[in-house]
C-alpha positions, 0 to 999 in steps of 0.5 A: 737389788744390790745383793743380787748384783753382788751374788751374780758378779761373784758367781761369774768369777772363776779361778782357773788355778785349781783346775790347771793343777788338777789337769797337771796331776792327771797328766803326770799320772797318765805319763806314769801309766804310759811309761809302765805300758810302753816298754812292754809294747816295744819289747813284745806285743801280746797282739802280735800275729806271730803269737798264734798259729793258723789253728789258734794255738800259741806259737813258741813266740806266743808262749814266750810273750806269755812268760814275759808278762808273767815275769812282769808280775801280770796275773793269769787273767791279765795274760789271758785277756792280753793274749786273747786265750782262755783262762785255762790256757793262761793257767797252763802257761803259768804252770809251765812258766813256774816249772821252767824257773819262773822269772829266772828261766832262760829267755827266748829271743823275740824278734 
């Protein structure tokens, strides 16, 4: 009987330190990820309605937005998803971006 009381008493002991350390680690990673994404949102936004014309084609603003994502090293797939365009359209923009000089091309001012 004494052993049963000892086990139940030990089972109720909880050390919060490892859990709190895990939370701190997760929060640090979330803050790092937020820092990677936030500058993109402030400078240009793939969801900006100015990126597409009424017929669904990319405007010059939208093309520059694609180019800036390629400048950051984003894949064609990532650009297609973010801009809500087809993979073929993203591939076309990637080829145009490369012909224009890639990340050394002159940038168009957004805003």
